[in-house]
DRENDO-1510 file (C-alpha; in Angstrom, 1 decimal, always signed):
<recs>
REC; n; res; u; v; w
REC; 1; ILE; +0.0; +0.0; +0.0 .
REC; 2; LYS; +1.6; +3.2; -1.1 .
REC; 3; ASP; +1.5; +6.1; +1.3 .
REC; 4; SER; -1.1; +8.8; +0.7 .
REC; 5; THR; -2.0; +12.0; +2.5 .
REC; 6; LEU; -5.6; +11.9; +1.5 .
REC; 7; GLU; -8.3; +12.3; +4.1 .
REC; 8; LEU; -11.8; +10.9; +3.8 .
REC; 9; GLU; -14.9; +11.0; +6.0 .
REC; 10; LEU; -15.5; +7.9; +8.0 .
REC; 11; PRO; -18.6; +6.8; +6.1 .
REC; 12; ALA; -16.7; +7.0; +2.8 .
REC; 13; ILE; -13.7; +5.1; +4.4 .
REC; 14; ARG; -16.1; +2.3; +5.4 .
REC; 15; GLN; -17.5; +2.0; +1.9 .
REC; 16; LEU; -14.1; +2.2; +0.3 .
REC; 17; ARG; -12.9; -0.6; +2.6 .
REC; 18; ASN; -15.7; -2.8; +1.4 .
REC; 19; ILE; -14.9; -2.0; -2.2 .
REC; 20; LEU; -11.3; -2.7; -1.8 .
REC; 21; VAL; -12.0; -6.1; -0.1 .
REC; 22; HIS; -13.9; -7.2; -3.2 .
REC; 23; ILE; -11.2; -6.0; -5.6 .
REC; 24; VAL; -8.3; -7.5; -3.6 .
REC; 25; ARG; -10.1; -10.8; -3.2 .
REC; 26; ASN; -10.7; -10.9; -7.0 .
REC; 27; ALA; -7.0; -10.1; -7.7 .
REC; 28; LEU; -5.9; -12.9; -5.4 .
REC; 29; ALA; -8.5; -15.4; -6.5 .
REC; 30; HIS; -8.3; -14.8; -10.3 .
REC; 31; GLY; -5.1; -12.8; -11.0 .
REC; 32; ILE; -2.0; -13.8; -9.1 .
REC; 33; GLU; -0.6; -17.1; -10.2 .
REC; 34; SER; +0.8; -19.7; -7.9 .
REC; 35; PRO; +4.6; -19.6; -7.3 .
REC; 36; THR; +5.0; -22.7; -9.5 .
REC; 37; GLU; +3.1; -21.1; -12.4 .
REC; 38; ARG; +5.0; -17.8; -11.9 .
REC; 39; ARG; +8.4; -19.6; -12.0 .
REC; 40; ALA; +7.4; -21.5; -15.2 .
REC; 41; ILE; +6.7; -18.2; -17.0 .
REC; 42; GLY; +9.7; -16.4; -15.7 .
REC; 43; LYS; +8.0; -14.1; -13.1 .
REC; 44; PRO; +9.2; -13.6; -9.6 .
REC; 45; LEU; +7.8; -16.3; -7.3 .
REC; 46; MET; +5.9; -13.7; -5.2 .
REC; 47; GLY; +3.1; -11.8; -6.9 .
REC; 48; THR; +2.7; -8.1; -6.4 .
REC; 49; LEU; -0.6; -6.3; -5.5 .
REC; 50; SER; -0.4; -2.6; -4.9 .
REC; 51; ILE; -3.0; +0.0; -3.8 .
REC; 52; SER; -2.5; +3.6; -4.3 .
REC; 53; ALA; -4.6; +6.7; -3.9 .
REC; 54; LEU; -4.1; +10.3; -5.1 .
REC; 55; GLU; -6.1; +13.4; -5.7 .
REC; 56; VAL; -6.6; +14.4; -9.3 .
REC; 57; GLY; -8.4; +17.7; -9.6 .
REC; 58; THR; -11.8; +17.3; -7.9 .
REC; 59; TRP; -11.5; +13.5; -7.9 .
REC; 60; ILE; -9.9; +10.9; -5.7 .
REC; 61; GLN; -8.4; +8.1; -7.7 .
REC; 62; VAL; -7.7; +4.7; -6.1 .
REC; 63; LYS; -5.9; +2.1; -8.1 .
REC; 64; VAL; -5.5; -1.6; -7.3 .
REC; 65; GLU; -2.8; -3.2; -9.5 .
REC; 66; ASP; -1.6; -6.7; -9.7 .
REC; 67; ASP; +1.2; -8.4; -11.8 .
REC; 68; GLY; -0.9; -11.5; -12.3 .
REC; 69; GLN; -2.1; -13.3; -15.4 .
REC; 70; GLY; -4.4; -10.6; -16.6 .
REC; 71; LEU; -7.7; -11.4; -18.3 .
REC; 72; ASP; -8.2; -13.6; -21.4 .
REC; 73; VAL; -10.4; -11.6; -23.8 .
REC; 74; GLN; -11.3; -14.7; -25.7 .
REC; 75; LYS; -12.6; -16.3; -22.5 .
REC; 76; LEU; -14.7; -13.2; -21.9 .
REC; 77; ARG; -16.2; -13.5; -25.4 .
REC; 78; GLU; -17.1; -17.2; -24.7 .
REC; 79; GLY; -18.6; -16.3; -21.4 .
REC; 80; ALA; -20.7; -13.5; -22.9 .
REC; 81; VAL; -22.2; -16.0; -25.4 .
REC; 82; ALA; -22.6; -18.8; -22.8 .
REC; 83; LYS; -24.4; -16.4; -20.4 .
REC; 84; GLU; -26.5; -15.2; -23.4 .
REC; 85; LEU; -25.4; -11.6; -22.9 .
REC; 86; MET; -24.3; -11.4; -26.5 .
REC; 87; THR; -24.8; -13.3; -29.7 .
REC; 88; LYS; -21.7; -15.1; -31.0 .
REC; 89; GLU; -21.5; -12.5; -33.9 .
REC; 90; ARG; -21.8; -9.6; -31.5 .
REC; 91; ALA; -19.2; -11.1; -29.1 .
REC; 92; GLU; -16.8; -11.6; -32.0 .
REC; 93; SER; -17.0; -7.9; -33.0 .
REC; 94; ALA; -17.1; -6.5; -29.4 .
REC; 95; SER; -14.2; -4.3; -28.4 .
REC; 96; LYS; -11.9; -5.2; -25.5 .
REC; 97; ALA; -13.5; -2.4; -23.4 .
REC; 98; GLU; -17.0; -3.8; -24.1 .
REC; 99; LEU; -16.0; -7.3; -23.0 .
REC; 100; LEU; -14.2; -6.0; -19.9 .
REC; 101; ALA; -17.4; -4.1; -19.0 .
REC; 102; LEU; -19.2; -7.5; -18.7 .
REC; 103; LEU; -17.2; -8.2; -15.6 .
REC; 104; PHE; -19.4; -5.7; -13.8 .
REC; 105; THR; -22.6; -7.5; -14.8 .
REC; 106; PRO; -24.3; -9.4; -12.0 .
REC; 107; GLY; -23.7; -13.1; -12.2 .
REC; 108; PHE; -21.0; -12.9; -14.8 .
REC; 109; THR; -17.9; -15.0; -14.1 .
REC; 110; THR; -15.3; -16.8; -16.2 .
REC; 111; THR; -14.4; -19.1; -13.3 .
REC; 112; GLU; -15.5; -22.7; -13.9 .
REC; 113; GLU; -15.2; -23.8; -10.3 .
REC; 114; VAL; -17.1; -22.2; -7.4 .
REC; 115; ASN; -15.1; -22.0; -4.2 .
REC; 116; VAL; -15.1; -19.9; -1.0 .
REC; 117; THR; -13.5; -16.8; -2.7 .
REC; 118; ALA; -14.5; -17.0; -6.4 .
REC; 119; GLY; -16.9; -18.2; -9.1 .
REC; 120; ARG; -20.2; -16.9; -8.0 .
REC; 121; GLY; -20.3; -13.8; -10.2 .
REC; 122; VAL; -20.5; -11.6; -7.2 .
REC; 123; GLY; -17.7; -9.1; -6.7 .
REC; 124; LEU; -17.1; -6.6; -9.5 .
REC; 125; ASP; -20.9; -5.9; -9.9 .
REC; 126; ALA; -21.0; -5.2; -6.1 .
REC; 127; VAL; -18.0; -2.9; -6.5 .
REC; 128; LYS; -19.6; -1.0; -9.3 .
REC; 129; GLU; -22.8; -0.5; -7.3 .
REC; 130; MET; -20.9; +0.7; -4.2 .
REC; 131; VAL; -18.8; +3.1; -6.2 .
REC; 132; GLU; -21.9; +4.5; -8.0 .
REC; 133; GLN; -23.5; +5.0; -4.6 .
REC; 134; LEU; -20.6; +7.3; -3.8 .
REC; 135; GLN; -21.2; +9.1; -7.1 .
REC; 136; GLY; -18.1; +7.7; -8.7 .
REC; 137; HIS; -17.1; +5.3; -11.4 .
REC; 138; VAL; -14.8; +2.3; -11.9 .
REC; 139; CYS; -12.9; +0.9; -14.8 .
REC; 140; LEU; -10.6; -2.0; -15.4 .
REC; 141; THR; -7.6; -2.4; -17.7 .
REC; 142; THR; -5.7; -5.6; -18.3 .
REC; 143; GLU; -3.0; -7.1; -20.3 .
REC; 144; LYS; -2.9; -10.9; -20.6 .
REC; 145; GLY; +0.2; -12.3; -18.8 .
REC; 146; ARG; +1.1; -8.9; -17.2 .
REC; 147; GLY; -1.7; -8.1; -14.8 .
REC; 148; THR; -4.9; -6.1; -14.1 .
REC; 149; THR; -5.6; -2.6; -12.8 .
REC; 150; VAL; -8.9; -1.5; -11.3 .
REC; 151; THR; -9.3; +2.2; -11.0 .
REC; 152; ILE; -11.9; +3.8; -8.8 .
REC; 153; CYS; -12.7; +7.5; -9.2 .
REC; 154; LEU; -14.6; +9.2; -6.4 .
REC; 155; PRO; -15.6; +12.8; -6.0 .
REC; 156; ALA; -13.1; +14.5; -3.6 .
REC; 157; ARG; -16.1; +15.7; -1.6 .
REC; 158; LEU; -18.1; +12.5; -1.1 .
REC; 159; PRO; -21.8; +12.5; -0.4 .
REC; 160; PRO; -23.0; +11.7; +3.1 .
REC; 161; GLU; -23.7; +8.1; +4.0 .
</recs>
């Protein structure tokens, strides 16, 4: 966690904590590879997950970045078709941004096995809802094999709880 001098009101801190729990859980469950997998692909054995926050104009920007496996866009295409969120033709022509946006859809998951921390399709949709309650927005960028970044932008002056 990178040091920040930002100050937030207690209700916003509570909500931000809940948001970060979902994002960090997702990064650990879906992103960071095992030490064996990391060694096999030439990465350091220990994965990195960083959280940073800074003030950008009238916004507070919180980033959660990992150096994990990133997201497989083709798997997102297949998931969109399987969940009947897109036709096969539409999924094939969808942009990377459109496919990544599906991750914020309730029930959408690319995980095949449900376990304690992943696979239920609950997580990023909850993140989006909580961020929007704070009048903010969230976006996700990823590069296969290199990691994922989730960026949350919140108004510097957050609404009351």
